[in-house]
N, C-alpha and C positions, 0 to 999 in steps of 0.2 A: 145385365140389362140396364140401357139407359133409360131413364127417366128425366121428362120435363117437369118443372112445374112452373106457372105461370098465373100472374094475376093483367087477366083479359077486363075491363069495363067494369074493375072493381071487386071480380068473382076469381076463385082459385080455380085452375087447370091444372090434370093431370094426363102425361100425357104417358104411352111404354113402349119400349121399343124401339126398331130403326126409326120409325117417325119424330120421335122422340129427339132425335139429333138433330130435324129442321126448326132452322132459327129464324124464320124468315117470318116466321106467323108473327110476329111481333106482340106487344102488350105494356104494361107497364113495366113490368120489372117478371124476368125470366134466369129460372136455377134450372140449369143440366147436370145432370150428376151420374158420370160415368162408372162402369166398372172394370177395374184395370185388368180384370182378369177376360174380359171377351175381347177376341180380336178384333172387330170391327168399330170398337169404341177406340180402342187404344190408333187404329187405324184411320181413321174418323179424327181424331184429335192431335193426331201427325202429320195431317194437311189440312189445316189448319193457318191460313194465311195470313189471319186477320191477330192473331195473338204473337207475339214476341216472342221468336226462339227457348229465350232464356224461361220465357214461364214456360213454353211447352214443353221445354225440357224435365223443367222441375215437376211438372205434374206428370210425366211419366216415367220420372226416376223411383226403383224400386226402395235404395234405402235411400228413407230422410231423416230427419231431427226439428222439432217446433222451431218455428221462426216467421219473422213479417218483412219481408220486403215489399219497397213502393217501387214499382217500373212501369214508368210514363203518369197514365189517369188512373189507375188500377194499381192493385195489392195482394201479392203474392203471398199465402198465409198456410203452412202446415199445422194442421196440430194435431195432436196425441191421446184417442181416449178408448175407456173399454169397447171390447170389444163383444159380439155374441156368441160367439168361436172358438173362448180362446186356448181348446185344446189343436185348433187350425194353427195358431197361428207362432210363433217360434217366442218371441216378443211379447210382452205384457201387455202393452197399449198395441192399439192401434190405428194404425197412419190418415190423413183424412185430406186433403188437399183442396184449396179452392185458388184462384182466381178472379179477384172481386172486382168490378168499375162499374160506374153507373148505370144502372137501371138489368144489370146481368151477371150470372155468378155462376163460372162452371168448376163441378167440383166431383173430382177423381180418386178412388177406396181402392185397395186390394184387399182386401177384408169389410167384412158387414160392422161397420160401426154399429154400437149401441145403443149412441143416439139418433142416429137416420132416422129408428120408426118413431121416435117423440117429435123430433124438427118436425118431420115430416107433417104430422099432426098439426101440428098448431098452424102448418102454412096452411094445410088445407082449409082452417078452421079461420084463416083471414086475418091470423093474429101477423104472418112475414110477411112484410110489404116493399121492406125495399133490402140491396145487400149488408146493409150495415147489421137490421133486424136479423138477418141472416147468420151472421158470425157471431154477435155478440147470442144469438140462442146455442149456436153449437158450443162456445165457450161455455154460458151456464150452467149444459146440460153437462157437460164432459165432467166442471166441474166436480158438480152435484153429487155424478155416482164416482168419482172418485176419491170423495170427502172418505166415503164410511171405508173406504179400503185401507186407507192410511192408516185412518181412527183405527181399527180394526190389528192393523201394525204395535199402535205404540199400546192397545191392553192386550196385546203379547206376551209384550217385554215387560209390563205392570205385572199378567202374571208369575211368571217365569222369575223374572224377583221375588216376589212372595214365595215362591216354592223353590228357591235357592238352598239348596241341601244337600251334604256329599250323598245321600242315598239316592239322590233325583239324579244326580248328578247328568246321566247320560243320554235321561229325555228331555231333562233343560237342556243341555245343548244340543240334543237338536232341534228343540223348536225355537232355542236363540241363533240359530245359524240359516236357517229356513228363514223367519223371519229378515234377517240382516239381509241375507240376498236378494230377496224383495225388495226391501226399503231400498238399494241400491240398485234396483231395476228401474223401481220406478223412478226416483230420486233424476236417473241418466236423463230422462224428458219431461220431468212435472220443470226442474228449473229452468230449462229455454224456455218452456212452454210461457212460464211467467215473463218472460222477457215477452215473448210476441205479444202476447197480450194485452203489455201495460204499451209496447209501443201503438197496435194497433188503438190501444185505447187515445193515446197522444198525435193520434194522427190527427192531419188540418184538411183531411176528405173532407168534401161536401157531405157524400151518400154516407156518412157514419152520423150521425143526428145526437141528437142532448141526448135522450133515454138510451143509445145504443150505450153511449159512452160510461151510463152509468151501470149497465148490466156489466160494461169488460171491468169495469174498474172491480166491481162487487167479484166476477172470476178471479183476478186478478189480485185480489185479496185474500180468498180462498187457495187461491194454487202458492202463492206467498205463506199463509199457513201450514201448508203442506209439505211445500221444502224445507222449513224449517222442522218438522213433525216429524219425516222422514230423515233429519241431520242428527234428531235427536236421539231415534230409532237406532241409527248407524251407531252413534257412542254409547249408547248404552249398552247395544248390544256387546262390543267390546270390551266394555266395564266388568258384565255379566262374561265374559270369556275368561277374563283373567281371574274375577273371582274364582271363578269354579278351576281354572287350574292351579289355584292357590289350594283349594279345596282339597284336589287332586294330591298336591306336591305333601299336604298335612297328613293324606291319610297314607301315604308312602312312609313319611317320616312315623307316627307312629307306630305303622308294624315292623318299620328296618327299628327302632328301639325296641319294642316286646321280643323279635327275634333276637339282638344283642342282648339284651336281659336274660333272655334263656340260658342262650350262648354260655353269657360271664360264672351262671348260675351253675352250670355244666359242667362248665372247664374245671375248675379244681378237681371236683369229681372224677371225671373222665382221667386226670390225670396219678387218683390214689387209683382207685378201678387196676387202670396199666400197669402203675408200679407195683400193684399184687398180686396183679398177675404176668412178672415175670418168672423164666426157668431158673431160677436162684431162691435160697434158701428166705425165708421173710419173715418179720418178727411174727409171734403167736402162730407162726405154723402147724403145730404141732398142740395150742390151744384148742380147748373143744368151744371154746366161745370166742373165737377169734376171728370169727366173719361177721359176729354181732357187734364187737368194737368198733369194726374196720365199716360196718354200713352205720351205726350211731355216730359214729367222727363224720362220715359224708352226710350225713341229717344235719349234727349241730354246725355244718359247714355251711348248709344249704338255707339254714334258718336266719345264720348269720347275714352270709349276703343279703337274702330277701330283708333283713331289718335296716340291713345299712342302707338299700336302696330307697328303701321307702322315709326313713329318715332324710335321705337325699332329693322326697318328691317326684323323686322318679314314674314310680309305678302312675301315678294321678296323672301323667302324660297318655296313658295306654286308650 
């Protein structure tokens, strides 16, 4: 549903539905937010001859990445933030696109951004009165909502590093893989978003005021910190995966060593029992104590081999 937010005579006014798409009412500042899932909103936007063709195409595009591009006297800005219903969107971050110019902003989203509600409340409270205020508020809110999510990934890696043990290798590997995949998905959008906010903060547009630049640079700093944290999560995840692989290899080596020791102990015993099990006459065949003599010899060989393994410190690696 289209929503029009305006500052008229210093007071914020909200209009919803089809009437919201009428921008002829004027006002000191207008912000029109369109729902890309509504056919009426898309049809209205496609017919707006007052917008450059590249801007209309960018606002209607289904696949976007964060960027800031200056066209004529306005700015085309794409940002990505957390959505209210992440289960409905395969991407971890929801896109919202802006066309900002002096005294008006047109925004489009195909999913409900979690920042829309908070920014709308500030607008209706009279705290947003210019396009620069609006873009800076979105950048600030998006960065503040994303910061705990990124920090949570770092905490997960800290937890996995503390529990790095062969006995917990399977559970740790599963958590590390999930954290790493999430970090890659977030970094895909946060790094270009850092550059988009930086370009907006350094722009020379008159409708971006000094306070707006301050808020944009603060958001830029948070995005830079998040990008560094995500890169650290990715690298630490790779190191943990390597350590888990080494632990598994060591565990398999210990088991192989144990099996080899057992095989070496029983190999000569198997030879002796096989030798005395042949269908030929053997020593002590007629001796009533012959069985016990052979059994004692096998025991002595087993003890001798075990003692030799112990002196070689092979048994300590078990």
